[in-house]
N, C-alpha and C positions, 0 to 999 in steps of 0.2 A: 778609724785609725787616724792617728795624728800625722801631720806632715813629716815630722821627724821619723816616725815609724815607717812611713811610706819610703822615704829615702834610704833608710836602713835596709828594708826588705829588698828594695831595688838594687842596692849595692851588693848584698849577699847573693841574690839570685843571679845577677849579672856575672859576678866573679866566679860563682860555681859553674855557670853555663860556659864561660870561657875556659875554665879548667877541664871540664868534660869534653868540650869541643876539641881542645888540644890533644887529648887522648884519642878521640875518634879520628882526627886528621892524621895523627902519627900512624895509627894502625892502618888506616885506609891508604896512605901513601906507601907504607911497607907492603901491603897486599898488592897494590897496583904495580909496584916495582918488581915484585916476585912473579906475578901472574899476567900482568898487562891489563888487569881490570880491578877496580876498587868498588866498594859498595856504592859510592857516588855514581859510578858508571851504571850500576844496576838501576838507579833511579831514572836514567836517561833513555832507557829502551822501552819500546811499546809493542814489541812482538815477542812471541814465544821463542823464535829462533835466536833473538838477541839475548834473552834470558838464558837459554840453553848454552850459548857460546860462553857466557860469563861463568856459569856454574860448572861447566866442563873444565874450563881453565883452572878454576879454584880446586876442583876435585882431583885433577890430574897431578897437581903439585901438593896435594894434601894441605891446602890452605883454607879449607872449608871452615875450620874452627876459628880462624882469624876473621873470616867473613861473618860467621855466626856471632862471634863476640861483638863485632861492630853493629850488627843489626839489633842485638839485644841491648848493648850499652847505650844505644841511641835512645832507648826508652827513658833513660835517666836525663838525657839532654832535653827531651821534649818539654816536660813541665818546667824545667829551669829557664829555657829561653822563652817559653810561653808567658810565664809569670814575670820574668825580667822585662819583657816588652810591655806587658800589661801595666806594671808599675811605672814604666817609663812614659806610657801614654797618659796615665793618670797624672803624672808630674807635668806633662805638657798641658794637660787640661787645666791644672791649677795655675800655671803660668800664663796661658794665653786665653783661657775662657773661665775666669774665676767666678763670674756671675751667671745666673740662670739665663738661658737663651738658646737659640738654634745651634750656635757653634759648640756650646757646652754639651748639648745632646748628641751632636755628631761625634765629638771627641769621646764621649762616654761609650757610644756604640763602637767606635774604633778600638777602644780598649779591649773589647771582646775578640777582635780579629786575630791577634796572635794566639789566643787560647784555642780558637777554632783551628788555626794552623797546626798547633800541636796535636789536636785530635786527628786532623787529616794525616799528619805524619805517622800517628799510631796505626791508622788503617793502611797507609802505604807500606809500612814495615811488615805488618801482618800479611799483606798480600805478597810482598817480596819473599818473606819467609815461607809462605805456603808454596810458592813457585819453586823456591830453592830446594825444599825437601820433598815436594810432590812433582806433579807434571804441569809445567807451564802451558798456558793456552794464550792465544792472541787476545782473547777477550779479557782474561785476567791481567795480562801485561798492559793492555790499554787502559783498563780501569786503574791499575796501580799508577800508571803515568799521569792520569787525570788527577789523582790524589796528590801526586808530586807537584804538579803545576799549581793546584789550589794551595798547597802548603807553602810553596815558594812565594806566591802572591801575598799570602798572609804574613809570611816572614818579613818580606820587604816593607810592607805597611807597618808592621811592628817596629822594625829597625828604624824606619823614618820617623815614626812618632816618638821613639825613645831618644833619637837624636834631637828632636824638638824639645823633649823633656830636659835634655842636658843643656840646651841653649836656654831654656826657661829657668834652669837652676841658677845660672849666672844673672838672669834678669831679675830674679827675686831680690828684694831689698830688705824688707822689714823683718827683724828677728822675732818680733811678736807673733808673726804668722806661724812660727814653728809649733805653737801649741793649738792652732786651729784644726778643724776637721779636714781631712783629705778627701773623703769620699761621701 
């Protein structure tokens, strides 16, 4: 892929991720305002009792559909933020490690981190959904919480590397590089 294609993909995935996140945030804030708990709160519990308290609040007000929507719609957000951060990390690599070496290898490895985070997010949501529609257990809740923690670490690494990519975008000078290879 060319540098121009990289930046185009990065812009589109980032813009789409922001749009999807806006919908998720709106629904989550509405759900939390109506029930006292949002889907983000579900990510922060690591016990079966915590999961039960949240799902009971959602079911008592018949807001389970809103919670289910958010858990499902999040699957659209996952690949968008994963790839947006991936492309941002590749952009950072281009700007700060253009030549082969240790730093370039590290940044190449870091590009996979947000994609791993999106996969952790998929598992987290599947476990949350299983507890929401089934019987939550302490073990399942703690495993889900562990996936949430791993996802957030990957997310912050991806966001940081994308920010570096943005800094690198302003650092780049030569327009002739627009046709060189990005990966």
